C-alpha angles and dihedrals in degrees: 000000000000091000091051092050089048091053092048092049092048098050106021107036106147094203093059091045093050092052092053102037094083094055091044092054100040100035112012101049096046093046092047091050092047092052094045097043095045092047092046093051094047092042091052092050091050095040097057097061088040090056092048090049090049090058095043120121095225115080093216088073099032099050098052090047091051092047092051091049094048093049099048095039093047099050121076113256092237091057092050092048093050094046093051098034096048100028095051096037096104092052092044091049090060093048108042105357130242095333112130094192098085093050091044091050090047092053093047090046093053090049092046092048091060092053096039090048091056091047093051092044092056090049093050092048091049091063111101117255089233090069091062092043091051091050091050090048089056090057102264117144117233095259091046092048091051093046098044104030118014101039095047091049093047095046091050091055094053100043092111091053090047091054090049090055089047088058090053089049092055089056094044090056087077089072091071088085087081088075094058120256131210121232092267094046099054119123128212095278095048093050091050092047094049092049091048091050093049097046102030088232126113096208094100090052090051088051090051088053090052090054089052088053090052089055100043105035094064088050089052091055089044088059090056092048093048092046092049092047092050093047100046105017126225114323111235117207117229109258115198089195093061115129121242124212113264095023130099117232128347123326114263108200091202098047136064123277110256117213120236092254114022092186092060111090117235118230117234118249114254113213117228114268096027128102116223130359120318105240122201092242096052119067118228094215114117116242121259117274094026115131127211118249 
Protein backbone atom coordinates (compact mmCIF):
# COMPACT_ATOMS: atom_id res chain seq x y z
CA UNK A 1 0.00 0.00 0.00
CA UNK A 2 2.88 2.34 0.76
CA UNK A 3 4.46 1.58 -2.61
CA UNK A 4 1.21 2.33 -4.41
CA UNK A 5 0.82 5.66 -2.63
CA UNK A 6 4.44 6.48 -3.46
CA UNK A 7 3.84 5.78 -7.15
CA UNK A 8 0.71 7.91 -7.18
CA UNK A 9 2.50 10.75 -5.44
CA UNK A 10 5.46 10.50 -7.83
CA UNK A 11 3.51 10.55 -11.08
CA UNK A 12 0.14 12.10 -10.25
CA UNK A 13 0.78 14.79 -7.65
CA UNK A 14 -1.79 17.52 -8.28
CA UNK A 15 0.28 20.22 -6.61
CA UNK A 16 3.22 19.69 -9.01
CA UNK A 17 0.89 19.59 -11.99
CA UNK A 18 -0.87 22.79 -10.94
CA UNK A 19 2.43 24.65 -10.60
CA UNK A 20 3.47 23.67 -14.15
CA UNK A 21 0.20 23.87 -16.04
CA UNK A 22 0.39 27.62 -16.57
CA UNK A 23 3.82 27.45 -18.26
CA UNK A 24 2.73 24.44 -20.31
CA UNK A 25 -0.32 26.26 -21.67
CA UNK A 26 1.17 29.72 -22.27
CA UNK A 27 4.70 28.77 -23.36
CA UNK A 28 5.01 25.06 -24.09
CA UNK A 29 2.01 24.52 -26.37
CA UNK A 30 2.62 27.60 -28.62
CA UNK A 31 6.33 26.86 -29.00
CA UNK A 32 5.69 23.21 -29.80
CA UNK A 33 3.13 24.17 -32.43
CA UNK A 34 5.50 26.76 -33.93
CA UNK A 35 8.30 24.22 -34.24
CA UNK A 36 6.07 21.49 -35.68
CA UNK A 37 4.09 23.70 -38.10
CA UNK A 38 7.15 25.56 -39.42
CA UNK A 39 9.09 22.34 -39.91
CA UNK A 40 6.13 20.64 -41.60
CA UNK A 41 5.62 23.53 -44.03
CA UNK A 42 9.31 23.75 -44.94
CA UNK A 43 9.63 19.97 -45.13
CA UNK A 44 6.66 19.75 -47.49
CA UNK A 45 8.08 22.43 -49.77
CA UNK A 46 11.43 20.62 -49.87
CA UNK A 47 9.89 17.17 -50.11
CA UNK A 48 7.83 17.79 -53.26
CA UNK A 49 10.78 18.61 -55.56
CA UNK A 50 12.71 15.82 -53.87
CA UNK A 51 9.93 13.38 -54.78
CA UNK A 52 9.83 14.61 -58.37
CA UNK A 53 13.61 14.26 -58.62
CA UNK A 54 13.35 10.76 -57.19
CA UNK A 55 11.02 9.74 -60.01
CA UNK A 56 13.01 11.46 -62.75
CA UNK A 57 14.36 9.42 -65.64
CA UNK A 58 17.81 10.99 -65.57
CA UNK A 59 20.13 9.63 -62.93
CA UNK A 60 21.70 13.04 -62.28
CA UNK A 61 18.47 14.03 -60.56
CA UNK A 62 17.46 10.65 -59.18
CA UNK A 63 20.74 9.71 -57.49
CA UNK A 64 21.21 12.91 -55.43
CA UNK A 65 17.60 12.67 -54.29
CA UNK A 66 18.09 9.07 -53.20
CA UNK A 67 21.34 9.94 -51.41
CA UNK A 68 19.70 12.81 -49.51
CA UNK A 69 16.80 10.59 -48.49
CA UNK A 70 19.03 7.75 -47.32
CA UNK A 71 21.26 10.06 -45.26
CA UNK A 72 18.57 12.00 -43.41
CA UNK A 73 16.32 9.00 -42.89
CA UNK A 74 19.19 6.84 -41.71
CA UNK A 75 20.66 9.19 -39.10
CA UNK A 76 18.96 9.64 -35.72
CA UNK A 77 17.07 12.89 -35.40
CA UNK A 78 19.09 13.89 -32.32
CA UNK A 79 22.37 13.55 -34.25
CA UNK A 80 21.07 15.69 -37.12
CA UNK A 81 19.81 18.38 -34.73
CA UNK A 82 23.12 18.52 -32.87
CA UNK A 83 25.22 18.59 -36.06
CA UNK A 84 23.22 21.46 -37.54
CA UNK A 85 22.47 23.32 -34.31
CA UNK A 86 26.00 23.21 -32.96
CA UNK A 87 27.98 23.08 -36.20
CA UNK A 88 26.26 26.07 -37.79
CA UNK A 89 25.93 28.07 -34.56
CA UNK A 90 28.80 30.52 -35.35
CA UNK A 91 27.32 31.41 -38.75
CA UNK A 92 23.82 31.65 -37.30
CA UNK A 93 25.06 33.90 -34.48
CA UNK A 94 26.22 36.46 -37.02
CA UNK A 95 22.90 36.36 -38.91
CA UNK A 96 20.09 36.29 -36.32
CA UNK A 97 21.84 36.17 -32.96
CA UNK A 98 21.77 33.50 -30.24
CA UNK A 99 18.36 32.16 -31.15
CA UNK A 100 18.34 28.35 -31.52
CA UNK A 101 14.88 28.23 -33.11
CA UNK A 102 15.93 28.84 -36.75
CA UNK A 103 18.60 26.14 -36.61
CA UNK A 104 16.21 23.77 -34.85
CA UNK A 105 13.52 24.39 -37.47
CA UNK A 106 16.12 23.92 -40.22
CA UNK A 107 17.21 20.57 -38.79
CA UNK A 108 13.63 19.34 -38.35
CA UNK A 109 12.75 20.55 -41.85
CA UNK A 110 15.63 18.63 -43.45
CA UNK A 111 14.59 15.48 -41.59
CA UNK A 112 10.93 15.96 -42.50
CA UNK A 113 11.79 16.62 -46.16
CA UNK A 114 13.41 13.18 -46.45
CA UNK A 115 10.30 11.44 -45.08
CA UNK A 116 7.81 13.65 -46.93
CA UNK A 117 9.76 13.16 -50.16
CA UNK A 118 9.46 9.38 -49.89
CA UNK A 119 5.76 9.68 -49.10
CA UNK A 120 5.11 11.92 -52.09
CA UNK A 121 7.27 9.74 -54.36
CA UNK A 122 5.23 6.67 -53.52
CA UNK A 123 2.04 8.62 -54.22
CA UNK A 124 3.31 9.87 -57.58
CA UNK A 125 4.40 6.41 -58.64
CA UNK A 126 1.02 4.97 -57.65
CA UNK A 127 -0.74 7.09 -60.29
CA UNK A 128 -1.57 5.05 -63.37
CA UNK A 129 0.58 5.65 -66.44
CA UNK A 130 -2.58 6.27 -68.45
CA UNK A 131 -3.15 9.52 -66.55
CA UNK A 132 0.12 10.94 -67.86
CA UNK A 133 -0.56 9.62 -71.36
CA UNK A 134 -4.02 11.20 -71.35
CA UNK A 135 -2.61 14.53 -70.21
CA UNK A 136 0.03 14.44 -72.94
CA UNK A 137 -2.64 13.55 -75.49
CA UNK A 138 -4.57 16.67 -74.46
CA UNK A 139 -1.56 18.81 -75.29
CA UNK A 140 0.09 19.18 -71.88
CA UNK A 141 3.85 19.25 -71.77
CA UNK A 142 5.57 16.82 -69.42
CA UNK A 143 6.23 19.43 -66.68
CA UNK A 144 2.67 20.75 -66.97
CA UNK A 145 1.20 17.24 -66.84
CA UNK A 146 3.23 16.47 -63.73
CA UNK A 147 2.34 19.77 -62.04
CA UNK A 148 -1.37 19.83 -62.87
CA UNK A 149 -2.35 16.15 -63.03
CA UNK A 150 0.10 13.60 -61.63
CA UNK A 151 1.37 15.41 -58.52
CA UNK A 152 -2.12 16.47 -57.27
CA UNK A 153 -3.41 12.92 -57.73
CA UNK A 154 -0.40 11.41 -55.99
CA UNK A 155 -0.46 13.84 -53.07
CA UNK A 156 -4.15 13.19 -52.51
CA UNK A 157 -3.54 9.47 -52.20
CA UNK A 158 -0.85 9.83 -49.53
CA UNK A 159 -2.49 12.45 -47.31
CA UNK A 160 -3.02 9.93 -44.47
CA UNK A 161 0.67 9.01 -44.53
CA UNK A 162 1.59 12.72 -44.56
CA UNK A 163 -0.53 13.32 -41.44
CA UNK A 164 1.12 10.33 -39.74
CA UNK A 165 4.53 11.85 -40.38
CA UNK A 166 3.25 15.18 -39.06
CA UNK A 167 2.41 13.42 -35.78
CA UNK A 168 5.97 12.09 -35.61
CA UNK A 169 7.26 15.60 -36.28
CA UNK A 170 5.29 17.00 -33.34
CA UNK A 171 7.00 14.49 -31.09
CA UNK A 172 10.46 15.06 -32.61
CA UNK A 173 10.17 18.77 -31.84
CA UNK A 174 10.97 17.89 -28.22
CA UNK A 175 14.58 17.19 -29.27
CA UNK A 176 15.23 20.90 -29.83
CA UNK A 177 16.05 21.21 -26.13
CA UNK A 178 19.54 19.87 -27.02
CA UNK A 179 20.36 23.31 -28.47
CA UNK A 180 19.67 25.17 -25.24
CA UNK A 181 16.46 27.14 -24.84
CA UNK A 182 15.68 30.22 -22.83
CA UNK A 183 12.72 30.31 -20.44
CA UNK A 184 10.44 31.79 -23.11
CA UNK A 185 11.56 29.32 -25.81
CA UNK A 186 10.92 26.08 -23.94
CA UNK A 187 8.61 23.51 -25.44
CA UNK A 188 6.35 21.09 -23.62
CA UNK A 189 9.04 18.54 -22.90
CA UNK A 190 11.56 21.07 -21.61
CA UNK A 191 9.06 22.68 -19.24
CA UNK A 192 8.05 19.30 -17.84
CA UNK A 193 11.66 18.23 -17.46
CA UNK A 194 12.68 21.46 -15.69
CA UNK A 195 9.77 21.18 -13.27
CA UNK A 196 10.58 17.53 -12.55
CA UNK A 197 14.23 18.39 -11.92
CA UNK A 198 13.34 21.26 -9.57
CA UNK A 199 10.73 19.41 -7.52
CA UNK A 200 11.99 15.84 -7.71
CA UNK A 201 8.51 14.81 -8.85
CA UNK A 202 7.61 13.46 -12.29
CA UNK A 203 4.01 14.70 -12.31
CA UNK A 204 4.78 17.77 -14.44
CA UNK A 205 6.48 15.55 -17.03
CA UNK A 206 3.41 13.28 -17.07
CA UNK A 207 1.27 16.37 -17.62
CA UNK A 208 3.50 17.39 -20.54
CA UNK A 209 2.93 13.94 -22.02
CA UNK A 210 -0.82 14.44 -21.68
CA UNK A 211 -0.52 17.69 -23.63
CA UNK A 212 1.34 15.83 -26.38
CA UNK A 213 -1.56 13.37 -26.46
CA UNK A 214 -4.02 16.24 -26.81
CA UNK A 215 -2.08 17.41 -29.87
CA UNK A 216 -1.47 14.06 -31.56
CA UNK A 217 -4.60 11.99 -30.85
CA UNK A 218 -6.93 14.35 -32.83
CA UNK A 219 -4.47 14.17 -35.73
CA UNK A 220 -4.63 10.37 -35.51
CA UNK A 221 -8.41 10.43 -35.85
CA UNK A 222 -8.08 12.98 -38.65
CA UNK A 223 -5.98 10.44 -40.53
CA UNK A 224 -8.80 7.91 -40.25
CA UNK A 225 -11.39 10.43 -41.46
CA UNK A 226 -9.26 11.49 -44.43
CA UNK A 227 -8.49 7.89 -45.36
CA UNK A 228 -12.17 6.91 -45.19
CA UNK A 229 -13.19 9.95 -47.24
CA UNK A 230 -10.61 9.19 -49.94
CA UNK A 231 -11.60 5.53 -50.10
CA UNK A 232 -15.37 5.87 -50.20
CA UNK A 233 -15.99 9.49 -51.14
CA UNK A 234 -18.47 11.82 -49.54
CA UNK A 235 -21.72 10.18 -48.53
CA UNK A 236 -24.68 11.99 -50.09
CA UNK A 237 -27.99 11.77 -48.24
CA UNK A 238 -31.01 10.80 -50.29
CA UNK A 239 -33.06 13.89 -51.06
CA UNK A 240 -36.65 13.19 -52.17
CA UNK A 241 -36.89 16.78 -53.40
CA UNK A 242 -34.06 16.34 -55.90
CA UNK A 243 -34.84 17.44 -59.42
CA UNK A 244 -34.78 15.00 -62.29
CA UNK A 245 -33.81 15.94 -65.85
CA UNK A 246 -36.79 16.71 -68.04
CA UNK A 247 -39.08 17.58 -65.15
CA UNK A 248 -40.07 20.94 -63.75
CA UNK A 249 -39.61 21.43 -60.01
CA UNK A 250 -38.94 18.81 -57.38
CA UNK A 251 -40.33 15.32 -57.57
CA UNK A 252 -43.50 14.83 -55.52
CA UNK A 253 -43.94 11.10 -54.90
CA UNK A 254 -47.68 11.59 -54.26
CA UNK A 255 -48.47 13.80 -57.24
CA UNK A 256 -48.41 13.40 -61.02
CA UNK A 257 -45.29 13.82 -63.10
CA UNK A 258 -45.35 17.16 -64.91
CA UNK A 259 -43.68 17.32 -68.34
CA UNK A 260 -40.93 19.85 -69.00
CA UNK A 261 -43.27 22.02 -71.12
CA UNK A 262 -46.99 21.47 -70.37
CA UNK A 263 -48.05 23.77 -73.23
CA UNK A 264 -46.34 21.61 -75.82
CA UNK A 265 -48.76 18.95 -77.17
CA UNK A 266 -47.65 15.39 -76.96
CA UNK A 267 -47.88 13.26 -80.09
CA UNK A 268 -49.79 9.97 -79.82
CA UNK A 269 -47.82 6.79 -80.05
CA UNK A 270 -48.24 4.94 -83.33
CA UNK A 271 -48.07 1.16 -82.95
CA UNK A 272 -45.84 -0.70 -85.38
CA UNK A 273 -47.62 -1.92 -88.51
CA UNK A 274 -50.37 0.77 -88.51
CA UNK A 275 -50.60 3.88 -90.62
CA UNK A 276 -51.67 7.03 -88.84
CA UNK A 277 -52.64 7.59 -85.26
CA UNK A 278 -54.85 5.12 -83.48
CA UNK A 279 -57.90 7.10 -82.44
CA UNK A 280 -60.18 5.94 -79.64
CA UNK A 281 -63.21 5.63 -82.04
CA UNK A 282 -61.46 3.45 -84.65
CA UNK A 283 -60.47 -0.07 -83.74
CA UNK A 284 -56.99 -1.16 -84.58
CA UNK A 285 -58.04 -4.76 -85.39
CA UNK A 286 -57.44 -5.76 -89.01
CA UNK A 287 -60.59 -6.70 -91.05
CA UNK A 288 -61.46 -10.29 -91.66
CA UNK A 289 -59.84 -11.93 -94.61
CA UNK A 290 -56.86 -9.61 -94.60
CA UNK A 291 -53.50 -11.30 -94.78
CA UNK A 292 -50.29 -10.09 -93.30
CA UNK A 293 -47.58 -8.98 -95.63
